[in-house]
N, C-alpha and C positions, 0 to 999 in steps of 0.2 A: 195319731190316730187308736180309735178302740179294734180293737182283734176282730168285733164283730161286725164295723164298721168297713174293714179290710175284705173279710169273705164275702159282705154284701154286693161291694165294689165286683171284686171276680164274676161271682153272682149272674151277676148284671148281663157282664159283658161276654159270658159262654150264652147267656141268652139270645144276644144281638146277634152274635157272630154268621147263623146261617142266614139271616134277613143281610147280611152286606152279598152274599151270593146269590140270591132269589129273585125270580120271576116275580111278573104281575099276579099271578097264582100264586106265589107264598113257596111256591117249590124252588128249589136250589138248583139254579144253572152252571155254577161251576166257570163259569165264562166273562170275561169282562168286552163289554159293548162301547163301540161309539156310535154317533150321528152322521151321517153322510151332513152337506151344508154345498152350500153355494158360496162361491169367493172368488179373489184372483189369483191365479197360480203361476209366480211367473220363475222362469228360468236364467240365473243370471252367472256370470263366470268372472269372479272377482281377480284379481293382479293391479297390480303398481308400477309406477313408470313414474318418467320424470316430464315437466314442462320445456317444453323448447321453442324459438321461433320456428315458424314456417320456413323461413330462409335467412338465413346467416353468411353473410360475406366475411372471409378474414380478407383485411389490406395490410400489405406489405411493400417493402421495396425492392428495385431492380438493380441499382446500385447502392455502391458503399460511402459512406462519409459520413462527416457530424453533422449532426441534426440541428439547424438554426432555429427553427422556429414550431411549435406546436397552438392549431388553430382550434383546438376541440378539446374539450372534457368529457367524461362519461357521463350519458344521461344526455348530451346534446342529439338534437335533430339536423342533420343534414340533407342535403340534396345533391342529385347527379351530378355532379361536376364541379363539387365546390373542392376550394385548397382548404385540407385540413392539417399540411404539413410541410417544411423545407427541411432541405439538405442541401449544406453549403454547395455551389455549384462551382467553385474557381477552379479546382483542376479538370473539370469535368469543359469549363469554357475554354482554358487552353488548349484541351484538345483540339474543340472547335476548330480553333483560331489555327493551330498548325496544319489540320485537317485542310479549313480554304487558305491556306498559303502553298501546301503541297497541288491544288485541284489547280489553282491559279498557275502554278508553274508548268501543271500538265496540259494546260490547255496553251502556253506559250511553247510548245517541245509540238505540240498538235500543229499549230498555226509554219512554225517555223518548217515543220516535215510537208505538208501541204505547198506549202511556197516551194519549195525542192522539187516534189515531183511535176511544178505544174514547167518550171522549168527543164525537169528532165526530158518530161511529154513534147516542149515545143522543139528542143534540141535533136529528139527524135524524129519528129516532124519533118523535120528540113535535112536530114541525115536519108531519111526516106526519096525526096525530092531530089535530093544528089544522085543519091542512088540509081534511081531509075536513069536517069541521064549517062550511065555508068563511070562518074566523074572519080568516086573514092569505092574501096575496095569493102568485101564483103565481112572484112573483122571488123571495120568502123563501124558500120550498120549495127553488127550486135554487140558490140559496146555500147554503143548508145540504147539499144534496146534495153541490157541489163542494167545497164543508170536507169532507167526508168521503172525496172521491175524489183530494186533496191530503194528508191525515193515511194513507192510507193507500198511497199513492206513497211518503212518506217511509220508512216503515215497511220500503216494499222496499227503498228505497236503504242504509237503514242495517242491514239483514239482509245485504246485498251485501259492505258493510263491514266487518261481524264475521266472514263467510267470506275477504275478501281480508287481514284482521289474522292469521285462524285459518291462512292458508297461510304468511303470512309466519314465525309463530312456528314452524310444523314445516320450514320451511327453516333456520330462523335453528338449531332443534334437532338436524336432520341436521348443518349445519356442528359443532357439539360433538361432535357424536359422532364426526364424522369424523377429529377431532382425537387420537385414538384408532384406533392402526393396530393390525388382529389380521390374524393368517395365517389364509388365507379355505381353505385345505387340510393334511393333514399331510403334513409332510418334512422336509427336510433344508433350510439355508441353504445355498445355493451364493454367495450376493454380497450385502453389506453394503456397499452405498456412500454411506449417512450418519453424522454422529457429530453427537452433543449437542451444543449451540449454533449446529448448522449453522442455514441460512435455505430452506428450500424454495421454490421459487415454481412452482404449480400453475397454468398458463395456456391452452394448444391442447395441449401435450401434457404427457402425466402424467408426471412424473419419476417411473424407476425405482429406490426403493430396497432394495428384494430382490430375489434371484430364489430361488424355494424347490421344489425335485425333489420332486415327490412321492414317488416309491418308486425308490430306487435298486435294489433287488432286479430289478426288470425295466427293460430298458435297449432301445436300439435304434442301430444304424448307419446312418449315412446314405451308399448308397455311388452311386457315378456309374457308369454301364454304359454304355456305346459303342453306338449304333443299331444296330451289326453283330450285335450280340449279345444284346441286349435281346428280341429275339423268340425267344430259348432259354427265358428265364425266364419263370417262371412261381409263382405263391403255394405254398407249401407246402415247397419246394426245401432240402433242408440246405444248413448252409453252415457251414464249419471258417475259422477267424479267429485271427491271435496279433497281440497286443501288443507294442510295445517293452520295456513293463516286465516283461514273463512272457515270456522269448525261447524259454525250454524248454516254456512250457504252451498246450496249442490248446484254444479254445474253442469252442463250437458254438453255431450257432443257424439261425433258418430263416427263408425269406423271405416277410414278412408282407405289402407292399404295394407294388405298380409304379406309379408317378406317372405320370401323363399331360406334367406340364409340363415340356417339354423346355426347356435350357439349349443355346445354340451359342456355343461359344467357337473362334476362330481356324476359323472352320469344321467343327469338331467336335461332332456332335452329340451330348448324354449325356441320361440320363432318369434320374431317382434311384428307386433300390428303398432299401425300408425291411427290413431284418432284423431280426425278434424277439430278444433275448437274454436269456436266464437270469443273473443273476449273486445268486446265494443269497448266494454269502461276502463280497461287497460287493468284492471284490478290481478288479474293473472300473469306474475314474473318469470321468465325464462329462470329455469333451477328448480320452480318449486316442486317440491313429491304430492304426486296424482294418485289416491287410492280412488279406483273405478271399477264400474262393476256394469259388463257389457250384457246389456239383456240379449239372451238369443229367445225367447220364444214369452208368449205372457197371454194369458186366457181371463179372462175378464167375466165374471157372473158363470162359473162354471163348475159343476158339479163334481167336487172331492172327497177324497175317504183321506182317513189318514194314514202312514203310510204302517204305521203298526197292521193295520189289517192287510196289506198284501204278505206281511212275512210271517200271518200266522197259518196253519198247518195243525187242524185237530189230530190228534194218537186216534189211532186205529180205523182210520173215515181215509178213504182213499177218494182224491178228487177225479172228477169226471175227466176223459181228456177235452182238452181246448180245440175246439175248431171251429168250423161257419166265422160267420156274423154277428157277436152277439147282440140281437135285437135286433137281427135282420140289415138290411140296406137302409132304411128310415133314417138309423142313427149315423150312418154317415153320410147321408145326404143331408142332414141336421148340422152335419159339421161342417158339409160345406157351404149350407148358407151361410154359416156365422162367417164363416173366414171372408167370403163375398161381401157381407156386409160392411165386413171393418175397412171394405175399398171404398165407401161410397158406390154404387154403381149407378149409372142412370138408364133409363127406361129402357131403352135400346140392348143396354146391356145387362139389366136382368132378365127381359125378356132370354137372351141367349145361354143363359144360366137356365132359367127353366124349361127350356125346351132340352136342355142336354141332362139334366136331372129325369126330368120325364123319359127320355130314349133310353136312358140308364135302366130304372124302372121296371118299362117293357120288356128289355133284353134281359135282366134277371127274373123276372118273371116267368118268360118265357120256357130257359133255363129249368125254372124249379120244376116246372111242370114238365120239360121232356123229364128230366131228371128221375120223378114221380113217377112218369108213366113208364119209367124202363126199370122201375122196383130197384134204382138207385138210393143212396142216402144223400138229405140235399148237403149244403157244406161244402167245405175243403176252401172251395175259392172262396168263400164269402159271398155268391149270388144271392143265396137264399136266408131264411131264416133256419133256426134250430143250432142243435150242436151235432159234432161226427165224433167218429171215435178215434181220428187221425186229426194230427195239427198240420197246417200250411205249411209246404213245401216250399223253399225258395223260388221255386220253377212256377208257383203258384200267384204268389207274392208279386214278383215280375210280371207276369199276364195279368194280375189284377191294375197293377201300374200303370201298363201301355193301355189297358180298355178305357181306364180314367182319364188318362191323358189324351187318346183318341176323340173321347165323347166331349172334355173341357175344352178342346183346343181352338173352335167359334169363339169364344168368352173370353179365351185367355188372351187370345190374337185382339180382341178390343182394347184389351188394357194398355199401358203406356210403358215404361222401360219398369220405375220404381214398383207400382201395381204389380206386373209381373211377378218382379223378382219377391215381393212378399208373397203373391200367391205360392210360388214354387216352393218358397222355404215353409210355407205353413204345409201344402199339400203332403212334401215329403215327410215331414214331422207325421200327420195324420199315417200314413202310410206307413210310418214305422211304429206307430203304436202297438203295442203288446197284448197280446191275452193275457190274462191272468185270472184267478178264481177269489172272490172274494167269500166269505163266510157268514148267513146269516142266522139267527137265532130265532127258529119257529119251535115254539110248545118245547123251550127248554133243550131245542138238539138243533146243533148246526146242520145248515143246508145252501149246500154249492151254488154258489151264483157266478156265472163266466160274462167276462165283462172285459172293455179292451181299457188299458193306463195311458194313456196321455202325457203329455208335459209332468214333470214333478220338481217342488224345488226344494226336495229336501224334508219336509216337514210334510206337505199332503200331494198329491195324485191326482191329476183327472180322471175322471170316468166318461170313458164313451162307450153307449150303445147297453144293452140290457132292460129292465124294465124297473132299473132304481130310480127313487125320487128323493128329493132332499127330505132329511127326514127320518128315511130307513137305517135302523139300526145295524151296524154289521160288528162283528166279533176282531176283537183287537189283542185276547190273548185269555190265557185261563186264568179262572178266579182264585183266591187262595184257597189252599185246601181246607 
C-alpha cells in the first residue's frame, strides 16, 4: 500500500467517526441506544441432581446361614410375595423339632399336674365332710387344704411352661420361614449382592441382599438448591432437564417437595428439592445425572428492555425520585388481566375479576380526588398516577398488598387449588416489582422515564407501566468519545 492510500484511509475513518454517535439530524448524541421489544422473559434456576426410583426397598435377611438358592437376577421383574432366595433351613428345622418336643413334654407335665389337682380337691372335699361330723382333727383338714393348694400351684407352673414352650416353637417356626426370602413389593431388581453357597450373617445390622425399585415409571430427581435461590422455589413449579444419555431430548418434571434438611459444605448452604418425573417409556434410569432448570416465572409477549439500560445513569443528571405507580393504576390492572388470562377463567370468574378491577379503579379515583382536594401530592401508595418526591415505604407496600388481596378475594376463592397457587405466586411477583428509571433519548438529551421492573432472565427485564411501547429507544450506555 502506498503512503497516500494509507493517509486517505485514515482521513475517511476520521470523517465517519462523528456519524457513529450522531442522531437522526446528524448531531452527535454520545449515547448508545437499544429498542424495547416484546418477547418471552423467563426466570430459571439451574441445578444438577441424580435420578432415582420413587420408592426403593432394600431386602435383607433376619437369619444367618448358607445361601442355597438365588432365584432372581439383575433387572428381573418380581411381584410381592415371590421367592427370590433361600437359606439353608437345617439348623432352624432342628431347633423347631426340639422346641416342639419340649412343648409336648410341658403339656404332659401340665396334664399330670391337673390330675394331681383333681385328686387333691376330691380328698379335701371328703375331709371337710368328715370334719363336719367332728370325726377328724382340724390339723388333718389343714393338711388336705395345703395339698390342694400345692397341686393348684403346680398346675399354674405347668401352664406357664406350656406357654413358654409354645412361644419357643413359634420363634423357631419364624426362623424357618425367614430362610425363605420373598419380595415385599412389585418391582425390578436393581442390586443382587449374594450368590449361592455364600454365607450371610445377620447380626446387629441386616445385610442387604437385594435392592428393588418399586415402580420405574415414576421417578424423582434430588436437586441441591442454594439458600439464595430456595426462597423462589415452591411446589408445583415446572422443571425441564436433560441427561447425558439423551442430549437432544428434554424431559419434564414438577417440584414435589422442598425439604428442610439443609446441608452445609465449605460454608455453602443448600437445600434438597425433590422433583417428580414421569417415565412411561422407561428411558430414564436410576443414577443418571440430570441437568435441570426450575422455571420460577415466565412472561410471554412481555415488553422487555435490555438489562444494560437499567444500569445506565447519565453523568451530571439526577434521576427523579421514584414513587407512585408508573403509568397509573391502569398498567397494574392490565397485568392482573394478563395473569388471570393464563388461568382460562370461565364467564362467572371473568365477571368477578371485572367487578374487582372496577371497584379498585373507583377507590383509586376517589382517593386521587380527595388528595387533590386537600392539596397533597398524588402517589406514594400507588393509588393514582404521577410521580412523588418519595419512594413507597414498606408500610405502603403492605397496605397496597392487603387492598389488592381484599378486592380480589371473590375471584381468588372461585379458583381451584392449582389455579390459586399460580395466582398467588404471580401476584407476589407483581407486588415485588421494583421501580426503576429508564433514560430515553429526546433531541439528543437523556430524559428519565419511571417504570416498574418485573421478572428478569439475566439478559432482559420485563417493563410494567409507563407510556413506553415496543420500538421505544432507551439509552444503554455512553457512546465512544
